[in-house]
DSSP file (Angstrom, degrees, kcal/mol; ACC not computed):
  #  RESIDUE AA STRUCTURE BP1 BP2  ACC     N-H-->O    O-->H-N    N-H-->O    O-->H-N    TCO  KAPPA ALPHA  PHI   PSI    X-CA   Y-CA   Z-CA
    1    1 A M              0   0    0      0, 0.0     2,-0.1     0, 0.0    91,-0.0   0.000 360.0 360.0 360.0 146.5   25.2   18.9  -58.9
    2    2 A T        -     0   0    0      1,-0.1     2,-0.1    82,-0.0     3,-0.1  -0.416 360.0-116.3 -69.1 139.8   26.0   18.0  -55.4
    3    3 A E        -     0   0    0      1,-0.1    -1,-0.1    -2,-0.1     2,-0.1  -0.408  45.4 -82.3 -71.7 155.8   29.0   19.6  -53.8
    4    4 A K        -     0   0    0     -2,-0.1     2,-0.5     1,-0.1    -1,-0.1  -0.362  42.5-128.3 -61.4 132.0   31.8   17.3  -52.7
    5    5 A I        +     0   0    0     75,-0.2    79,-0.1     1,-0.1    -1,-0.1  -0.720  29.2 177.4 -83.9 128.1   31.2   15.8  -49.3
    6    6 A E        +     0   0    0     -2,-0.5     2,-0.3     1,-0.1    -1,-0.1   0.430  56.6  32.5-116.9  -0.7   34.2   16.3  -47.1
    7    7 A S  S  > S-     0   0    0      1,-0.1     4,-2.1    73,-0.1     5,-0.1  -0.984  74.0-116.1-150.8 160.6   33.3   14.8  -43.7
    8    8 A L  H  > S+     0   0    0     -2,-0.3     4,-2.6     1,-0.2     5,-0.1   0.823 116.4  57.4 -66.9 -30.2   31.2   12.1  -42.2
    9    9 A S  H  > S+     0   0    0      2,-0.2     4,-1.9     1,-0.2    -1,-0.2   0.915 106.9  47.9 -65.1 -42.7   29.0   14.7  -40.6
   10   10 A E  H  > S+     0   0    0      2,-0.2     4,-1.9     1,-0.2    -2,-0.2   0.913 111.3  51.6 -61.8 -42.3   28.2   16.2  -44.0
   11   11 A L  H  X S+     0   0    0     -4,-2.1     4,-2.1     1,-0.2    -2,-0.2   0.926 107.2  52.1 -61.3 -45.0   27.5   12.7  -45.3
   12   12 A A  H  X S+     0   0    0     -4,-2.6     4,-1.4     1,-0.2    -1,-0.2   0.895 109.3  50.7 -58.2 -40.4   25.1   12.0  -42.5
   13   13 A S  H  < S+     0   0    0     -4,-1.9    -1,-0.2     1,-0.2    -2,-0.2   0.840 110.2  49.7 -67.0 -33.3   23.3   15.3  -43.3
   14   14 A Q  H  < S+     0   0    0     -4,-1.9    -1,-0.2     1,-0.2    -2,-0.2   0.843 113.1  46.9 -71.4 -33.5   23.0   14.3  -46.9
   15   15 A L  H  < S+     0   0    0     -4,-2.1     2,-0.3     1,-0.2    -2,-0.2   0.698 120.8  23.7 -84.1 -20.0   21.6   10.8  -46.1
   16   16 A S     <  -     0   0    0     -4,-1.4    -1,-0.2    -5,-0.2     6,-0.0  -1.000  56.8-139.4-149.5 145.3   19.0   11.9  -43.5
   17   17 A D  S    S+     0   0    0     -2,-0.3     3,-0.1     1,-0.3    -1,-0.1   0.675 112.1  43.6 -72.0 -17.3   16.9   14.9  -42.6
   18   18 A N    >   +     0   0    0     -6,-0.1     3,-2.5     1,-0.1    -1,-0.3  -0.659  68.9 174.2-127.5  74.6   17.7   13.9  -39.0
   19   19 A P  G >  S+     0   0    0      0, 0.0     3,-1.6     0, 0.0    -1,-0.1   0.668  71.4  76.3 -60.6 -16.5   21.4   13.0  -39.0
   20   20 A S  G 3  S+     0   0    0      1,-0.3    -7,-0.0    -3,-0.1    -3,-0.0   0.644  77.9  76.1 -68.9 -11.5   21.3   12.6  -35.2
   21   21 A D  G <  S+     0   0    0     -3,-2.5     2,-0.8    -9,-0.1    -1,-0.3   0.762  77.8  84.6 -66.1 -24.3   19.6    9.2  -35.9
   22   22 A F    <   +     0   0    0     -3,-1.6    42,-0.2    -4,-0.2    -1,-0.1  -0.716  53.2 172.3 -83.3 110.0   23.1    7.9  -36.9
   23   23 A R        +     0   0    0     -2,-0.8    41,-1.3    40,-0.1     2,-0.3   0.864  63.5  21.8 -84.2 -39.2   24.7    6.8  -33.7
   24   24 A T  B  > S-A   63   0A   0     39,-0.3     4,-1.3    40,-0.1     3,-0.3  -0.770  80.0-108.0-126.2 168.4   27.8    5.2  -35.2
   25   25 A V  H  > S+     0   0    0     37,-2.2     4,-2.8    34,-0.4     5,-0.2   0.882 118.5  62.1 -60.8 -38.4   29.9    5.3  -38.3
   26   26 A G  H  > S+     0   0    0     34,-2.8     4,-2.7    36,-0.2    -1,-0.2   0.863  99.0  54.6 -57.2 -37.0   28.4    1.9  -39.1
   27   27 A D  H  > S+     0   0    0     -3,-0.3     4,-1.9    33,-0.3    -1,-0.2   0.906 110.6  45.6 -62.1 -41.7   24.9    3.4  -39.2
   28   28 A V  H  X S+     0   0    0     -4,-1.3     4,-2.5     2,-0.2    -2,-0.2   0.922 112.9  49.8 -67.4 -44.9   26.1    5.9  -41.8
   29   29 A V  H  X S+     0   0    0     -4,-2.8     4,-2.8     1,-0.2     5,-0.2   0.919 109.7  51.5 -61.3 -44.0   27.9    3.3  -43.9
   30   30 A D  H  X S+     0   0    0     -4,-2.7     4,-2.4     1,-0.2    -1,-0.2   0.905 110.9  48.1 -59.8 -41.8   24.8    1.1  -43.8
   31   31 A S  H  X S+     0   0    0     -4,-1.9     4,-2.2     2,-0.2    -1,-0.2   0.899 112.0  49.3 -65.8 -41.0   22.7    3.9  -45.1
   32   32 A L  H  X S+     0   0    0     -4,-2.5     4,-2.4     2,-0.2    -2,-0.2   0.923 112.1  47.6 -64.2 -44.8   25.1    4.8  -47.8
   33   33 A V  H  X S+     0   0    0     -4,-2.8     4,-1.5     2,-0.2    -2,-0.2   0.900 109.7  53.9 -63.8 -40.5   25.3    1.2  -49.0
   34   34 A H  H  < S+     0   0    0     -4,-2.4     3,-0.4    -5,-0.2     4,-0.3   0.927 110.3  46.6 -58.8 -45.0   21.5    1.0  -48.9
   35   35 A L  H >< S+     0   0    0     -4,-2.2     3,-1.4     1,-0.2     6,-0.3   0.896 109.9  54.5 -63.4 -39.8   21.4    4.0  -51.2
   36   36 A G  H 3< S+     0   0    0     -4,-2.4    -1,-0.2     1,-0.3    -2,-0.2   0.762 101.9  59.2 -64.4 -24.8   24.0    2.5  -53.4
   37   37 A N  T 3< S+     0   0    0     -4,-1.5    -1,-0.3    -3,-0.4    -2,-0.2   0.502  80.1 110.2 -84.1  -4.1   21.9   -0.6  -53.8
   38   38 A T  S X> S-     0   0    0     -3,-1.4     4,-3.2    -4,-0.3     3,-0.8  -0.406  81.9-115.8 -69.1 150.5   19.0    1.3  -55.3
   39   39 A D  H 3> S+     0   0    0      1,-0.2     4,-2.0     2,-0.2     5,-0.2   0.877 113.0  60.1 -53.2 -41.9   18.4    0.6  -59.0
   40   40 A K  H 34 S+     0   0    0      1,-0.2    -1,-0.2     2,-0.2     4,-0.2   0.856 118.0  28.4 -58.3 -38.9   19.2    4.2  -59.9
   41   41 A V  H X> S+     0   0    0     -3,-0.8     3,-2.2    -6,-0.3     4,-1.8   0.899 115.4  58.6 -87.7 -48.0   22.7    4.0  -58.5
   42   42 A Y  H 3< S+     0   0    0     -4,-3.2    -2,-0.2     1,-0.3    -3,-0.2   0.781  94.5  66.8 -58.3 -29.9   23.5    0.3  -58.9
   43   43 A A  T 3< S+     0   0    0     -4,-2.0    -1,-0.3    -5,-0.3    -2,-0.1   0.764 118.3  23.6 -61.5 -24.6   22.9    0.5  -62.7
   44   44 A R  T <4 S+     0   0    0     -3,-2.2     2,-0.3     1,-0.3    -2,-0.2   0.581 129.5  29.7-114.8 -16.8   26.0    2.7  -62.9
   45   45 A H     <  +     0   0    0     -4,-1.8    -1,-0.3    -9,-0.2    40,-0.0  -0.968  39.5 156.8-154.6 127.7   28.1    1.8  -59.8
   46   46 A D    >   +     0   0    0     -2,-0.3     3,-1.7    -3,-0.1     4,-0.2   0.245  48.3 108.3-133.1  12.9   28.6   -1.2  -57.6
   47   47 A D  G >  S+     0   0    0      1,-0.3     3,-0.6     2,-0.1    35,-0.1   0.676  70.1  70.3 -65.2 -16.1   32.0   -0.6  -56.1
   48   48 A H  G >  S+     0   0    0      1,-0.2     3,-1.8     2,-0.1     4,-0.4   0.604  71.6  92.3 -75.6 -10.9   30.4    0.1  -52.7
   49   49 A L  G <  S+     0   0    0     -3,-1.7     3,-0.2     1,-0.3    -1,-0.2   0.821  92.9  35.8 -58.8 -35.6   29.4   -3.6  -52.3
   50   50 A G  G <> S+     0   0    0     -3,-0.6     4,-1.0    -4,-0.2    -1,-0.3   0.300  86.9 107.9 -98.5   9.9   32.5   -4.5  -50.3
   51   51 A L  T X4 S+     0   0    0     -3,-1.8     3,-1.2     1,-0.2     4,-0.4   0.917  75.3  50.6 -56.8 -50.2   32.8   -1.2  -48.4
   52   52 A R  G >4 S+     0   0    0     -4,-0.4     3,-1.4     1,-0.3    -1,-0.2   0.882 108.9  52.1 -58.7 -39.8   31.8   -2.4  -45.0
   53   53 A S  G 34 S+     0   0    0      1,-0.3    -1,-0.3    -3,-0.2    -2,-0.2   0.682 103.3  59.6 -72.1 -16.5   34.3   -5.3  -45.1
   54   54 A D  G << S+     0   0    0     -3,-1.2     2,-0.3    -4,-1.0    -1,-0.3   0.484  95.8  79.3 -85.2  -3.6   37.1   -2.9  -46.0
   55   55 A L  S <  S-     0   0    0     -3,-1.4     2,-0.1    -4,-0.4     0, 0.0  -0.827  83.5-114.1-111.5 144.4   36.5   -0.9  -42.7
   56   56 A S     >  -     0   0    0     -2,-0.3     4,-2.4     1,-0.1     5,-0.2  -0.348  20.5-122.7 -73.1 153.9   37.7   -1.9  -39.2
   57   57 A N  H  > S+     0   0    0      1,-0.2     4,-2.3     2,-0.2     5,-0.2   0.872 113.4  57.8 -62.0 -36.8   35.2   -2.8  -36.5
   58   58 A A  H  > S+     0   0    0      1,-0.2     4,-0.8     2,-0.2    -1,-0.2   0.909 108.9  45.1 -60.8 -41.6   36.7    0.0  -34.4
   59   59 A F  H >4 S+     0   0    0      1,-0.2     3,-0.7     2,-0.2   -34,-0.4   0.932 112.9  49.6 -67.0 -46.4   35.8    2.5  -37.1
   60   60 A L  H 3< S+     0   0    0     -4,-2.4   -34,-2.8     1,-0.2   -33,-0.3   0.832 114.2  45.4 -64.0 -32.5   32.3    1.1  -37.7
   61   61 A R  H 3< S+     0   0    0     -4,-2.3    -1,-0.2    -5,-0.2    -2,-0.2   0.593  89.1 112.3 -85.5 -11.6   31.5    1.2  -33.9
   62   62 A A  S << S-     0   0    0     -4,-0.8   -37,-2.2    -3,-0.7   -36,-0.2  -0.339  78.2-107.1 -65.1 138.7   33.0    4.7  -33.4
   63   63 A P  B >>  -A   24   0A   0      0, 0.0     3,-1.7     0, 0.0     4,-0.7  -0.385  30.6-117.5 -59.6 144.2   30.5    7.5  -32.6
   64   64 A L  G >4 S+     0   0    0    -41,-1.3     3,-1.0     1,-0.3     4,-0.4   0.857 112.9  59.3 -54.8 -38.5   30.0    9.7  -35.5
   65   65 A A  G 34 S+     0   0    0    -42,-0.2    -1,-0.3     1,-0.2     3,-0.2   0.729 110.4  42.4 -65.3 -21.7   31.4   12.7  -33.7
   66   66 A E  G X4 S+     0   0    0     -3,-1.7     3,-0.9     1,-0.1    -1,-0.2   0.470  91.1  87.1-101.9  -3.5   34.7   10.9  -33.1
   67   67 A A  T << S+     0   0    0     -3,-1.0     9,-0.2    -4,-0.7    -2,-0.1   0.713  72.6  69.5 -76.0 -21.8   35.2    9.4  -36.5
   68   68 A D  T 3  S+     0   0    0     -4,-0.4    -1,-0.3    -3,-0.2    -2,-0.1   0.143  73.4 124.9 -84.7  24.0   36.9   12.3  -38.2
   69   69 A S  S X  S-     0   0    0     -3,-0.9     3,-1.7     1,-0.1     7,-0.2  -0.451  76.3-109.9 -79.7 157.1   40.0   11.7  -36.1
   70   70 A P  G >  S+     0   0    0      0, 0.0     3,-1.6     0, 0.0     4,-0.3   0.795 113.5  66.7 -57.6 -30.4   43.4   11.2  -37.8
   71   71 A K  G 3  S+     0   0    0      1,-0.3     3,-0.2     2,-0.1     4,-0.1   0.740 107.1  41.0 -66.6 -19.4   43.6    7.5  -36.8
   72   72 A F  G <> S+     0   0    0     -3,-1.7     4,-3.0     1,-0.1    -1,-0.3   0.220  80.2 116.3-106.9  13.0   40.6    6.8  -39.1
   73   73 A E  H <> S+     0   0    0     -3,-1.6     4,-2.2     1,-0.2     5,-0.1   0.868  75.9  47.7 -54.2 -45.2   41.7    9.0  -42.0
   74   74 A V  H  > S+     0   0    0     -4,-0.3     4,-1.7     1,-0.2    -1,-0.2   0.920 115.3  45.4 -63.6 -43.5   42.2    6.2  -44.5
   75   75 A E  H  > S+     0   0    0      2,-0.2     4,-2.1     1,-0.2    -2,-0.2   0.891 110.5  52.9 -69.4 -39.4   38.8    4.7  -43.7
   76   76 A V  H  X S+     0   0    0     -4,-3.0     4,-2.9     1,-0.2     5,-0.2   0.925 108.5  51.7 -58.8 -43.9   37.0    8.1  -43.7
   77   77 A N  H  X S+     0   0    0     -4,-2.2     4,-2.3    -5,-0.3    -1,-0.2   0.873 106.9  53.2 -62.9 -37.5   38.5    8.7  -47.2
   78   78 A L  H  X S+     0   0    0     -4,-1.7     4,-1.7     2,-0.2    -1,-0.2   0.929 112.6  44.4 -61.1 -44.9   37.2    5.3  -48.4
   79   79 A V  H  X S+     0   0    0     -4,-2.1     4,-2.7     1,-0.2    -2,-0.2   0.930 114.1  48.5 -65.9 -46.0   33.7    6.1  -47.2
   80   80 A L  H  X S+     0   0    0     -4,-2.9     4,-2.6     1,-0.2   -75,-0.2   0.859 106.9  56.7 -65.8 -34.5   33.8    9.7  -48.6
   81   81 A E  H  < S+     0   0    0     -4,-2.3     4,-0.4    -5,-0.2    -1,-0.2   0.932 111.7  42.6 -60.8 -45.1   35.0    8.4  -52.0
   82   82 A Q  H >X S+     0   0    0     -4,-1.7     4,-3.2     1,-0.2     3,-1.2   0.915 113.1  53.1 -66.3 -42.3   32.0    6.1  -52.3
   83   83 A A  H 3X S+     0   0    0     -4,-2.7     4,-2.5     1,-0.3    -2,-0.2   0.892 104.1  55.6 -59.8 -40.5   29.7    8.9  -51.0
   84   84 A N  H 3< S+     0   0    0     -4,-2.6    -1,-0.3     1,-0.2    -2,-0.2   0.568 116.0  38.6 -74.4  -7.4   30.9   11.3  -53.6
   85   85 A T  H <> S+     0   0    0     -3,-1.2     4,-1.5    -4,-0.4    -2,-0.2   0.775 118.7  45.3 -98.5 -47.0   30.0    8.8  -56.3
   86   86 A I  H  X S+     0   0    0     -4,-3.2     4,-2.3     2,-0.2     5,-0.2   0.912 107.8  54.7 -67.8 -46.0   26.8    7.4  -54.9
   87   87 A I  H  X S+     0   0    0     -4,-2.5     4,-1.1    -5,-0.2    -1,-0.2   0.943 110.1  44.8 -59.4 -51.6   25.1   10.7  -53.9
   88   88 A P  H  > S+     0   0    0      0, 0.0     4,-0.7     0, 0.0     3,-0.5   0.900 113.2  51.8 -61.0 -37.6   25.3   12.4  -57.3
   89   89 A L  H >< S+     0   0    0     -4,-1.5     3,-0.6     1,-0.2    -2,-0.2   0.879 107.5  52.8 -64.0 -35.8   24.1    9.2  -59.0
   90   90 A S  H 3< S+     0   0    0     -4,-2.3    -1,-0.2     1,-0.2    -3,-0.1   0.735 110.6  48.0 -71.4 -20.7   21.2    9.0  -56.7
   91   91 A E  H 3< S+     0   0    0     -4,-1.1    -1,-0.2    -3,-0.5    -2,-0.2   0.508  89.6 105.8 -96.7  -6.6   20.2   12.5  -57.6
   92   92 A R  S << S-     0   0    0     -4,-0.7     2,-0.5    -3,-0.6    -3,-0.0  -0.302  74.5-111.7 -76.5 159.4   20.4   12.3  -61.3
   93   93 A T        -     0   0    0     -2,-0.0     2,-0.3     1,-0.0    -1,-0.1  -0.770  32.7-126.2 -88.9 131.6   17.5   12.1  -63.7
   94   94 A L        -     0   0    0     -2,-0.5     2,-0.2     4,-0.1   -54,-0.0  -0.570  22.5-158.1 -79.7 138.6   17.1    8.7  -65.4
   95   95 A N     >  -     0   0    0     -2,-0.3     4,-2.2     1,-0.0     5,-0.2  -0.510  38.3 -90.0-104.2-179.3   16.9    8.6  -69.2
   96   96 A E  H  > S+     0   0    0      1,-0.2     4,-2.2     2,-0.2     5,-0.2   0.875 126.5  52.6 -60.6 -39.9   15.4    5.9  -71.4
   97   97 A D  H  > S+     0   0    0      2,-0.2     4,-2.6     1,-0.2    -1,-0.2   0.901 108.5  51.1 -63.4 -40.8   18.7    4.0  -71.6
   98   98 A D  H  > S+     0   0    0      2,-0.2     4,-2.6     1,-0.2    -2,-0.2   0.935 110.4  48.7 -60.5 -46.5   19.1    4.0  -67.8
   99   99 A L  H  X S+     0   0    0     -4,-2.2     4,-2.2     1,-0.2    -1,-0.2   0.881 111.9  49.2 -63.0 -38.4   15.6    2.6  -67.4
  100  100 A E  H  X S+     0   0    0     -4,-2.2     4,-2.4     2,-0.2    -1,-0.2   0.921 111.4  48.8 -66.7 -43.6   16.3   -0.1  -70.0
  101  101 A E  H  X S+     0   0    0     -4,-2.6     4,-2.6     2,-0.2    -2,-0.2   0.898 111.0  50.6 -63.0 -41.0   19.5   -1.0  -68.3
  102  102 A I  H  X S+     0   0    0     -4,-2.6     4,-2.6     2,-0.2     5,-0.2   0.925 110.4  49.4 -62.0 -44.8   17.8   -1.2  -64.9
  103  103 A A  H  X S+     0   0    0     -4,-2.2     4,-2.2     1,-0.2    -2,-0.2   0.906 112.0  48.5 -62.5 -41.4   15.1   -3.5  -66.4
  104  104 A E  H  X S+     0   0    0     -4,-2.4     4,-2.6     2,-0.2    -2,-0.2   0.915 111.9  49.1 -65.0 -43.0   17.7   -5.7  -68.0
  105  105 A D  H  X S+     0   0    0     -4,-2.6     4,-2.0     2,-0.2    -2,-0.2   0.919 111.9  48.4 -62.0 -44.1   19.7   -5.9  -64.7
  106  106 A R  H  <>S+     0   0    0     -4,-2.6     5,-3.2     2,-0.2     4,-0.4   0.895 112.8  48.0 -64.8 -39.9   16.6   -6.8  -62.7
  107  107 A A  H ><5S+     0   0    0     -4,-2.2     3,-1.0     3,-0.2    -2,-0.2   0.915 110.7  51.1 -66.7 -42.5   15.6   -9.5  -65.2
  108  108 A R  H 3<5S+     0   0    0     -4,-2.6    -2,-0.2     1,-0.3    -1,-0.2   0.861 112.8  46.1 -61.8 -36.5   19.1  -11.0  -65.2
  109  109 A L  T 3<5S-     0   0    0     -4,-2.0    -1,-0.3    -5,-0.2    -2,-0.2   0.477 115.3-116.4 -85.8  -3.3   19.0  -11.1  -61.4
  110  110 A G  T < 5 +     0   0    0     -3,-1.0     2,-0.3    -4,-0.4    -3,-0.2   0.778  63.3 149.6  74.7  26.4   15.5  -12.6  -61.4
  111  111 A L      < -     0   0    0     -5,-3.2     2,-0.3    -6,-0.2    -1,-0.2  -0.709  38.5-138.5 -94.6 144.5   14.0   -9.6  -59.6
  112  112 A K              0   0    0     -2,-0.3    -5,-0.0     1,-0.1    -1,-0.0  -0.726 360.0 360.0 -99.5 151.2   10.4   -8.5  -60.2
  113  113 A D              0   0    0     -2,-0.3    -1,-0.1   -10,-0.0    -2,-0.0   0.480 360.0 360.0 -75.6 360.0    9.3   -4.9  -60.5
């Protein structure tokens, strides 16, 4: 199981082999939400859907290196809370029930495989 992610820098490293590609916090959040939208995660968790709208523009535009400042503490915690749910779900092995639930969700949403 993945260890708890405790900083945005750690999260960036979990999301990419080249975390320097993330210029701003918004880039990291977008990548996390994208991962959360994968079938594997979405079948079990969708609380991340409103994450971006819960964060200030100043936070989203902040360079990643400056985001762990005390003024953004609440927003950092919101992102890390989602990350600590999404990352483990994305790494789990799917069982037959998961695959069936994913297929049902995709059919309900009118998505094709």
